Each structure stands twice: as structure tokens, then as C-alpha cells.
C-alpha positions as CSV (number, residue, x, y, z in Angstrom):
1,M,0.0,0.0,0.0
2,H,2.8,2.4,0.9
3,K,4.5,1.8,-2.5
4,K,1.2,2.6,-4.2
5,W,1.1,6.0,-2.5
6,I,4.7,6.7,-3.2
7,W,4.2,6.0,-6.9
8,A,1.0,8.0,-6.9
9,A,3.0,11.0,-5.6
10,L,5.6,10.9,-8.3
11,P,3.5,12.5,-11.1
12,I,2.5,15.4,-8.7
13,A,6.2,16.2,-8.0
14,L,7.2,15.9,-11.6
15,W,4.2,18.1,-12.7
16,A,5.3,20.8,-10.3
17,G,8.7,21.0,-12.1
18,P,11.9,22.4,-10.8
19,A,10.8,26.0,-10.5
20,F,9.6,25.8,-6.9
21,A,11.7,28.9,-5.9
22,H,10.0,31.3,-8.3
23,H,8.2,34.3,-6.9
24,V,4.6,35.1,-7.7
25,M,5.9,38.2,-9.5
26,A,7.0,36.1,-12.5
27,G,10.3,35.3,-10.8
28,R,11.3,38.9,-10.3
29,L,12.9,40.1,-7.0
30,P,10.3,41.9,-4.7
31,L,10.9,45.6,-4.7
32,T,8.3,46.9,-2.2
33,F,7.0,45.8,1.2
34,A,3.7,44.6,-0.3
35,Q,5.5,42.5,-3.0
36,G,7.8,41.0,-0.3
37,L,4.8,40.1,1.9
38,L,2.9,38.6,-1.0
39,S,6.0,36.6,-2.0
40,G,6.5,35.3,1.5
41,L,2.9,34.3,1.9
42,A,2.8,32.5,-1.5
43,H,6.2,30.8,-1.4
44,P,5.5,27.7,0.7
45,I,2.3,27.2,-1.2
46,I,3.7,27.3,-4.7
47,G,6.7,25.3,-3.7
48,L,5.7,21.6,-3.3
49,D,8.8,20.6,-1.5
50,H,8.4,23.3,1.2
51,F,4.6,22.7,1.4
52,A,5.1,19.0,1.9
53,A,7.7,19.6,4.6
54,V,5.5,22.0,6.7
55,I,2.5,19.7,6.4
56,A,4.7,16.8,7.7
57,V,5.9,19.0,10.6
58,G,2.4,19.8,11.6
59,C,1.3,16.1,11.4
60,L,4.3,15.0,13.5
61,A,3.9,17.8,16.0
62,A,0.3,16.7,16.6
63,A,1.4,13.8,18.7
64,H,2.9,16.0,21.4
65,R,1.3,18.4,23.9
66,A,4.1,20.9,23.0
67,G,3.1,20.6,19.4
68,P,2.7,24.4,18.8
69,A,6.2,25.0,20.3
70,L,7.7,22.3,18.1
71,A,6.1,23.8,15.0
72,A,7.4,27.2,16.1
73,G,10.8,25.7,16.4
74,Y,10.6,24.7,12.7
75,V,9.6,28.2,11.7
76,L,12.3,29.9,13.7
77,A,14.9,27.5,12.3
78,M,13.6,28.3,8.8
79,I,14.0,32.0,9.4
80,A,17.5,31.4,10.6
81,G,18.2,29.5,7.4
82,V,17.1,32.5,5.3
83,A,19.2,34.8,7.4
84,G,22.2,32.5,6.9
85,H,21.8,32.7,3.2
86,M,21.5,36.5,3.3
87,R,24.8,36.6,5.2
88,G,26.5,34.6,2.4
89,A,26.6,31.2,4.0
90,G,27.2,28.4,1.5
91,V,25.4,25.1,1.5
92,P,26.4,22.9,-1.5
93,G,23.6,20.8,-2.9
94,A,20.9,22.7,-1.0
95,E,18.1,21.5,-3.2
96,I,19.1,17.9,-2.8
97,L,19.2,18.4,1.0
98,V,15.7,19.9,0.8
99,A,14.4,16.8,-1.0
100,L,16.2,14.5,1.5
101,T,14.4,16.2,4.4
102,V,11.1,15.7,2.7
103,V,11.9,12.0,2.4
104,I,13.0,11.8,6.0
105,L,9.9,13.6,7.3
106,G,7.6,11.3,5.3
107,M,9.4,8.2,6.5
108,T,9.2,9.4,10.1
109,M,5.4,9.7,9.7
110,L,5.4,6.0,8.6
111,R,6.7,4.9,12.0
112,R,4.2,3.4,14.5
113,Q,5.9,5.3,17.4
114,S,6.2,9.0,17.3
115,P,9.6,10.6,17.9
116,S,10.2,12.1,21.3
117,P,9.8,15.8,21.6
118,A,13.5,16.3,21.7
119,A,14.0,14.2,18.6
120,A,11.2,15.9,16.8
121,L,12.6,19.4,17.7
122,T,16.0,18.4,16.4
123,L,14.5,17.0,13.1
124,F,12.4,20.2,12.7
125,A,15.3,22.5,13.4
126,L,17.6,20.8,10.9
127,T,14.8,20.7,8.3
128,G,13.9,24.3,8.9
129,V,17.4,25.6,8.4
130,V,17.8,23.6,5.1
131,H,14.5,24.8,3.8
132,G,15.1,28.4,5.0
133,Y,18.4,28.4,3.2
134,A,16.8,27.3,-0.1
135,L,14.0,29.8,0.3
136,G,16.6,32.6,0.9
137,E,17.9,32.1,-2.7
138,S,14.9,33.8,-4.2
139,I,15.1,36.9,-1.9
140,Y,18.9,37.3,-2.0
141,G,19.8,40.8,-2.9
142,A,16.5,42.4,-1.9
143,E,16.3,45.7,0.0
144,A,15.5,45.7,3.7
145,S,11.8,46.6,3.4
146,P,10.8,43.8,1.0
147,L,13.1,41.4,2.8
148,T,11.5,42.1,6.1
149,A,8.0,41.7,4.6
150,Y,9.1,38.5,3.0
151,L,10.2,37.0,6.3
152,I,7.0,38.2,8.0
153,G,4.8,36.6,5.3
154,L,6.9,33.4,5.2
155,A,6.8,32.9,9.0
156,A,3.1,33.7,9.1
157,I,2.1,31.2,6.4
158,Q,4.4,28.5,7.6
159,T,3.0,28.8,11.1
160,A,-0.6,28.8,9.9
161,I,0.0,25.7,7.7
162,A,1.8,23.7,10.4
163,L,-0.7,24.6,13.1
164,G,-3.6,23.9,10.7
165,A,-2.2,20.4,9.9
166,M,-1.6,19.7,13.5
167,A,-5.2,20.7,14.5
168,L,-6.7,18.6,11.7
169,V,-4.7,15.5,12.7
170,R,-5.7,15.9,16.3
171,V,-9.4,16.1,15.3
172,L,-9.2,13.2,13.0
173,A,-7.2,11.1,15.4
174,K,-10.2,10.9,17.7
175,R,-12.1,9.1,14.9
176,W,-9.1,6.9,13.9
177,D,-8.7,5.6,17.5
178,E,-5.6,3.4,17.4
179,N,-5.7,3.0,13.7
180,L,-3.3,5.7,12.4
181,S,-3.0,4.2,8.9
182,P,-4.5,7.3,7.2
183,L,-1.6,9.4,8.7
184,R,0.9,6.8,7.6
185,L,-0.5,6.8,4.1
186,A,0.0,10.6,4.1
187,G,3.5,10.0,5.2
188,A,4.1,7.6,2.3
189,G,2.8,10.2,-0.1
190,I,5.1,12.9,1.4
191,A,8.1,10.5,1.2
192,G,7.2,9.7,-2.4
193,I,7.2,13.4,-3.2
194,G,10.6,13.7,-1.6
195,V,11.9,10.7,-3.6
196,A,10.7,12.2,-6.9
197,L,12.2,15.6,-6.1
198,L,15.5,13.9,-5.1
199,A,15.6,12.0,-8.4
200,Q,14.8,15.2,-10.3
201,Q,17.6,17.1,-8.6
202,I,20.1,14.3,-9.2
203,A,19.1,14.0,-12.9
204,S,19.5,17.7,-13.4
205,G,22.9,17.7,-11.8
206,A,22.0,20.0,-8.9
């Protein structure tokens, strides 16, 4: 069953194409506060890799009472990753690392036992930094005003998505009882997306 979901996810990832980091302004760098805010709000939605990651973070955080804090840890780490890129930090093969984190998050969702809060926070922090660095590529060189707006929008939408996914899983978990197979199937789909993205990056020589 898991293999079926992984293969089902491949066309989605391939359809999305390699242009996940493009802004909503036809790929142009934001020049105003409004453009930066719009770009930050849209980025995790138009980027399948980043969207899958934050959904997985919300799903995994749902298992813990400190779920909101764990999700916040991911968002803060993501902002730190963007800041690192802005300061000129170099991360070779960043897009491959992004795809790998999506695979790891999906595989973690497949486990019957949820990771401990400390393990989850570590995973979220590492994932957040990697995704933040990749997201920083599209805003690199922007002026202070659109950059600040971009970070505000990015943090707001990432937090909303993660907390929304967490809340949904908690509501649905009451109906699933001990049967968490729907959540595992979602994890298989996310892992499949990551595998497809990874293969795409390797094929393109990223």
C-alpha cells in the first residue's frame, strides 16, 4: 500500500517542475513591502517541497502536547536559514538536501511510534534551516523593506499551515482511535514526493 502511494505522488512532484523557488511576480525580485509580503505568503504554497515539509511538521507535532512549540521551532529555524543565506553562508547541494528532508519527514510519519519531543525538535530545526536556506535564494539581494516583509509573510504562512495540519490531525485522530493508517499513508505520499524531487535534482545535476 505504501508503495502505491509513493508512486502516486511521483506525477505530482514531476508536474510541479523544478521552478519551486519562483516568486509570484514572475520570478522577479520583490521591490516593495507589499511585494515582499505577498511573495513570503505564497512561497510555501507554490513550492511543493516546502509545502510537503511543513505539512509533515504539523502532522508529527500533533502527537505532542508541546506541538505548537515544536512547530514554532521549525519556523524559527527556517527564518535562521534564510538569514544565513542572506549573510552569504554556502550550502552545497541545498536542493538535494531539501528533497532528502522531505523523504525523512515522510518516513518518520510512517513509524508506528512518534519521535520524542527532543528528537522531533532536532529534526524540525535541521529541516527548517535547510528549507530556509533554499528559500533565501529567491530573496537574495532584496532591499531591507521587501526582505522584512518576505520574512513576516513566510513565517506567518508556515506557522498557519503547520498549526492547521496539527489541529486537523488531532481532530481526525479521535475518529481513527488506534488506527493511524491514514496518517501513515499521508507520510508515504510525502516520502514519495521527496523521492521524486530527489531523483529530479540528481538527474538535473543540482
